[in-house]
C-alpha positions as CSV (number, residue, x, y, z in Angstrom):
1,M,-24.0,-149.1,21.9
2,E,-23.0,-151.7,24.6
3,D,-22.0,-148.8,26.9
4,I,-25.3,-147.0,26.6
5,I,-28.7,-147.7,28.1
6,F,-31.7,-146.0,26.4
7,F,-35.1,-145.9,28.1
8,N,-38.4,-144.8,26.6
9,Q,-42.1,-145.8,26.8
10,S,-42.9,-146.4,23.2
11,K,-44.4,-149.8,23.8
12,Y,-46.6,-148.5,26.6
13,I,-47.6,-145.4,24.6
14,K,-48.6,-147.5,21.6
15,E,-50.7,-149.9,23.8
16,M,-52.5,-146.9,25.3
17,L,-53.2,-145.3,21.9
18,K,-54.6,-148.6,20.7
19,K,-56.7,-149.1,23.9
20,F,-58.4,-145.7,23.4
21,T,-58.5,-146.0,19.5
22,L,-56.2,-143.0,19.1
23,E,-53.4,-144.7,17.2
24,D,-54.4,-142.8,14.0
25,S,-54.8,-139.4,15.7
26,K,-52.8,-136.4,14.4
27,P,-49.6,-135.8,16.4
28,T,-49.1,-132.4,18.0
29,K,-45.9,-130.8,19.1
30,M,-47.1,-129.4,22.4
31,P,-49.0,-131.3,25.2
32,M,-50.6,-128.1,26.5
33,S,-51.5,-124.6,25.2
34,T,-50.0,-121.4,26.8
35,E,-52.9,-119.3,25.5
36,I,-55.8,-121.0,27.4
37,K,-56.1,-120.8,31.2
38,L,-56.9,-123.9,33.1
39,T,-60.2,-123.9,34.9
40,K,-63.1,-126.0,36.0
41,D,-65.7,-123.8,34.3
42,D,-68.0,-126.0,32.3
43,E,-68.0,-123.4,29.5
44,S,-64.3,-123.1,29.3
45,D,-62.3,-124.1,26.2
46,S,-59.7,-125.9,28.3
47,V,-59.3,-127.6,31.7
48,D,-56.9,-129.3,33.9
49,S,-58.1,-132.8,33.1
50,S,-56.5,-134.6,36.0
51,K,-58.5,-132.6,38.6
52,Y,-62.0,-133.2,37.5
53,R,-62.2,-137.0,36.9
54,E,-65.4,-137.4,38.9
55,N,-67.6,-135.3,36.6
56,P,-65.7,-135.0,33.2
57,K,-67.0,-132.9,30.4
58,T,-66.2,-132.8,26.7
59,T,-63.5,-130.2,27.3
60,H,-61.7,-132.6,29.7
61,L,-61.7,-135.3,27.0
62,E,-60.2,-132.9,24.5
63,A,-57.5,-131.9,26.9
64,V,-56.6,-135.6,27.5
65,K,-56.7,-136.3,23.7
66,R,-54.1,-133.6,23.2
67,I,-51.8,-135.3,25.6
68,F,-52.2,-138.5,23.7
69,R,-51.5,-136.8,20.4
70,Y,-48.3,-135.3,21.9
71,V,-46.9,-138.6,23.1
72,R,-47.9,-140.3,19.8
73,G,-45.5,-137.9,18.1
74,T,-42.7,-138.4,20.6
75,T,-42.5,-142.2,20.9
76,H,-39.0,-142.1,19.6
77,L,-37.7,-139.9,22.4
78,G,-36.2,-141.3,25.6
79,L,-33.4,-140.9,28.2
80,W,-29.8,-141.9,27.6
81,Y,-27.7,-143.4,30.4
82,S,-24.0,-143.9,29.5
83,K,-21.6,-146.3,31.2
84,G,-19.2,-144.6,33.7
85,T,-21.6,-141.8,34.6
86,E,-20.3,-139.7,37.5
87,V,-22.0,-140.0,40.8
88,E,-22.0,-136.2,41.3
89,T,-25.5,-135.0,41.8
90,I,-27.2,-131.7,41.1
91,V,-30.8,-130.7,41.6
92,Y,-32.9,-128.0,39.9
93,V,-36.0,-126.5,41.5
94,E,-38.7,-124.2,40.2
95,S,-42.2,-123.1,41.1
96,D,-45.1,-121.6,39.2
97,H,-46.3,-119.0,41.8
98,T,-50.1,-119.0,42.1
99,G,-50.3,-120.8,38.8
100,D,-53.5,-122.6,39.5
101,Y,-56.4,-120.4,38.4
102,V,-58.9,-122.1,40.5
103,D,-57.3,-122.1,44.0
104,R,-54.2,-119.9,43.3
105,K,-51.9,-122.5,44.7
106,S,-48.4,-122.9,43.3
107,T,-46.8,-125.9,41.6
108,S,-43.3,-127.3,42.5
109,G,-41.0,-128.8,39.9
110,V,-37.8,-130.7,40.8
111,C,-35.3,-132.4,38.5
112,T,-32.4,-134.5,39.9
113,F,-29.3,-135.3,37.7
114,M,-26.6,-137.7,38.5
115,G,-23.7,-136.7,36.3
116,C,-25.5,-135.7,33.1
117,C,-28.3,-138.1,33.5
118,L,-31.8,-137.3,34.7
119,T,-32.6,-139.8,37.6
120,S,-35.7,-138.4,39.2
121,W,-38.3,-135.7,38.8
122,L,-41.3,-134.3,40.6
123,A,-44.2,-132.1,39.6
124,K,-46.7,-131.5,42.4
125,K,-49.1,-128.8,43.5
126,Q,-48.2,-127.3,46.8
127,M,-50.6,-128.0,49.7
128,A,-50.8,-124.4,51.0
129,L,-51.0,-121.0,49.4
130,S,-47.8,-119.1,48.9
131,I,-48.1,-115.4,49.1
132,S,-44.8,-114.6,47.5
133,T,-42.5,-116.1,44.9
134,T,-39.8,-116.5,47.6
135,E,-42.1,-118.7,49.7
136,A,-43.1,-120.8,46.6
137,E,-39.5,-121.4,45.7
138,Y,-38.6,-122.1,49.3
139,V,-41.3,-124.8,49.6
140,S,-40.1,-126.3,46.2
141,A,-36.5,-126.4,47.5
142,G,-37.8,-128.2,50.7
143,K,-39.4,-130.9,48.5
144,A,-36.1,-131.3,46.6
145,C,-34.2,-131.6,49.9
146,Q,-36.5,-134.5,51.0
147,Q,-35.8,-136.3,47.7
148,E,-32.1,-135.8,47.8
149,L,-31.7,-136.9,51.4
150,W,-33.5,-140.1,50.5
151,M,-31.2,-140.6,47.5
152,K,-28.1,-139.8,49.5
153,Q,-29.1,-142.5,52.1
154,A,-30.0,-145.0,49.4
155,L,-26.6,-144.7,47.7
156,I,-24.8,-145.6,50.9
157,D,-26.1,-149.1,50.4
158,Y,-24.0,-149.2,47.2
159,D,-21.0,-147.8,49.0
160,M,-21.4,-144.4,47.3
161,R,-21.3,-141.4,49.6
162,L,-22.2,-137.9,48.4
163,D,-21.0,-134.7,49.9
164,D,-23.2,-131.6,50.0
165,I,-25.7,-131.8,47.1
166,P,-26.2,-128.5,45.2
167,I,-29.8,-127.4,44.8
168,M,-30.1,-124.9,42.0
169,C,-32.7,-122.1,42.6
170,D,-33.3,-118.9,40.6
171,N,-34.9,-117.0,43.5
172,K,-32.2,-115.1,45.5
173,G,-34.7,-114.5,48.3
174,A,-35.2,-118.2,48.9
175,I,-31.5,-118.7,48.9
176,Y,-30.9,-115.9,51.4
177,L,-33.7,-117.4,53.6
178,N,-31.7,-120.6,53.9
179,K,-28.5,-118.8,54.9
180,N,-30.2,-116.4,57.3
181,R,-33.6,-117.6,58.6
182,V,-34.9,-114.1,59.3
183,R,-38.6,-113.6,60.2
184,H,-40.5,-110.7,58.6
185,S,-43.9,-110.1,57.1
186,R,-43.3,-112.2,54.0
187,T,-41.8,-115.3,55.6
188,K,-42.9,-115.6,59.2
189,H,-46.0,-117.6,58.3
190,I,-44.1,-120.4,56.5
191,E,-44.8,-123.6,58.3
192,I,-42.0,-124.9,60.5
193,H,-41.5,-128.2,58.7
194,H,-40.3,-126.3,55.6
195,H,-37.4,-124.9,57.7
196,F,-35.8,-128.3,57.9
197,L,-34.3,-127.2,54.6
198,H,-32.4,-124.5,56.4
199,D,-31.2,-127.0,59.0
200,N,-29.8,-129.3,56.3
201,V,-28.0,-126.4,54.6
202,Q,-26.4,-125.6,58.0
203,K,-25.4,-129.2,58.4
204,R,-23.9,-129.1,54.9
205,N,-26.1,-132.0,53.7
206,I,-27.1,-129.7,50.8
207,I,-26.1,-126.3,49.5
208,K,-28.2,-123.9,47.5
209,K,-26.9,-122.0,44.5
210,V,-28.3,-119.5,42.0
211,A,-29.4,-121.4,38.9
212,S,-28.2,-120.2,35.5
213,K,-31.1,-122.1,33.7
214,D,-34.6,-123.0,34.8
215,I,-34.7,-126.7,33.8
216,A,-37.4,-127.6,36.2
217,D,-39.7,-124.9,34.7
218,I,-40.9,-127.5,32.2
219,L,-42.6,-129.4,35.1
220,T,-44.6,-126.4,36.5
221,K,-46.6,-124.8,33.6
222,P,-47.3,-124.7,29.9
223,L,-44.4,-123.1,27.9
224,E,-43.8,-121.7,24.5
225,R,-42.7,-124.2,21.9
226,E,-39.1,-123.1,21.7
227,V,-38.6,-123.0,25.4
228,F,-40.3,-126.3,25.9
229,N,-38.2,-128.0,23.3
230,Y,-35.0,-126.5,24.7
231,L,-35.8,-127.7,28.3
232,R,-36.8,-131.1,27.1
233,L,-33.4,-131.4,25.5
234,E,-31.8,-130.2,28.7
235,L,-33.5,-133.0,30.5
236,G,-31.8,-135.5,28.2
237,M,-34.8,-136.5,26.2
238,I,-33.3,-137.4,22.8
239,E,-34.0,-139.7,19.9
240,L,-32.5,-143.1,19.4
241,I,-33.8,-144.1,15.9
242,M,-36.3,-142.5,13.6
243,D,-38.4,-145.2,12.1
244,S,-41.1,-145.1,9.4
245,D,-43.9,-144.7,11.9
246,P,-46.0,-141.7,11.0
247,S,-46.2,-140.7,14.6
248,S,-42.6,-139.7,14.5
249,S,-43.5,-136.9,12.0
250,Q,-45.2,-134.1,13.9
251,K,-47.3,-131.6,12.2
């Protein structure tokens, strides 16, 4: 165990559960439901709770409680970091095209691994509408590029220099757009600052490859339980010790 570092937020989770008197709440296996669409309609059964904090309703409270119930059942999970982890970096990107049912904007998901260890992640709604899956994925890859260039520069301070960093994307159109920045009806409206991604591909700061698995999908939308659990494991979220705390037994 001396060669392994294990991180989790069990202490913080328990403090928050106690603060909001939810320490005895029934754990749930999923933080969000795939069957209910997120909306701001007052009569809706479910909402995106983080967007409507100024005028919250009962449905918002129930959505937040479900998140608390999920983390209560997963306090034993965390990230492993083993000694001697390779510096080789790989990035997975994904997007949920027009996934927001209120404004139809897409969500970007980015996961960065150093060796086999998850080192950074991003889940953020895109600022502008994307009219195609290619554009949504291209914008997500642009966000990943910004993150990786920062990491690449930061590692120089530790005398670690990375070559071209692979960004794994499952959209062949977005990959082709990086190699050949053509302009046509589906891509000509993409704002110019997103094209810095293409420039960095040309400079060999990064390279884009077709992804064999959509790890970052877990950051963009609700998923079915089996898919969610699989991707959570792919992120490296595993268990250290199962204790007698009832929160570790999910029902």
